[in-house]
C-alpha positions as CSV (number, residue, x, y, z in Angstrom):
1,M,0.0,0.0,0.0
2,S,1.5,3.3,-1.0
3,M,1.4,6.6,0.9
4,G,-1.2,8.0,-1.6
5,D,-3.5,5.0,-1.0
6,M,-3.2,5.4,2.8
7,G,-4.0,9.1,2.5
8,R,-7.1,8.5,0.4
9,Q,-8.3,5.8,2.7
10,S,-7.9,8.0,5.8
11,L,-9.9,10.7,4.0
12,R,-12.7,8.3,3.2
13,L,-12.9,7.3,6.9
14,L,-12.5,10.8,8.2
15,S,-15.1,12.5,6.0
16,P,-18.2,10.9,7.5
17,L,-17.0,11.6,11.0
18,V,-16.4,15.3,10.2
19,G,-19.8,15.5,8.5
20,A,-21.5,14.0,11.6
21,A,-19.8,16.4,13.9
22,V,-20.9,19.4,11.8
23,V,-24.5,18.2,11.8
24,A,-24.4,17.5,15.6
25,G,-23.0,21.0,16.1
26,Y,-25.8,22.6,14.1
27,I,-28.4,20.6,16.0
28,T,-26.8,21.7,19.3
29,L,-26.7,25.3,18.3
30,G,-30.3,25.2,17.2
31,A,-31.4,23.7,20.5
32,A,-29.4,26.3,22.4
33,V,-31.1,29.1,20.4
34,L,-34.5,27.7,21.2
35,V,-33.8,27.5,24.9
36,V,-32.4,31.0,25.1
37,R,-35.3,32.5,23.1
38,S,-37.8,30.7,25.3
39,L,-36.1,32.0,28.4
40,F,-36.2,35.6,27.1
41,G,-39.9,35.1,26.2
42,V,-40.7,34.0,29.8
43,A,-38.7,36.9,31.2
44,S,-40.4,39.4,29.0
45,E,-43.8,38.0,29.8
46,S,-43.1,38.1,33.5
47,W,-41.8,41.7,33.2
48,R,-44.9,42.7,31.2
49,R,-47.2,41.3,34.0
50,L,-45.2,42.8,36.8
51,S,-44.7,46.2,35.2
52,P,-48.1,47.7,36.0
53,L,-47.8,46.6,39.6
54,T,-44.4,48.2,40.1
55,H,-45.4,51.3,38.1
56,G,-47.9,52.5,40.7
57,R,-45.5,51.8,43.6
58,R,-42.7,53.8,41.9
59,H,-44.9,56.9,41.7
60,D,-46.1,56.5,45.3
61,E,-42.6,56.2,46.6
62,T,-41.4,59.4,44.9
63,G,-44.4,61.4,46.2
64,T,-45.8,62.4,42.8
65,R,-49.5,62.0,42.2
66,R,-51.0,59.8,39.6
67,A,-53.9,60.9,37.4
68,A,-57.1,59.3,38.4
């Protein structure tokens, strides 16, 4: 077996492994993006629900009057 044959054989064995690693990386990246986006969605929804509650308290603490 010559050096050229060994090189081609190692490339044939290595190519599917590299391809599988790239696909696994994209799947992992996609899952991470979905998790982060859902966490931001939960945080923004919580902030939206709590915002009216804290808005009134903030004006009461500073001593300014709210319009009725």
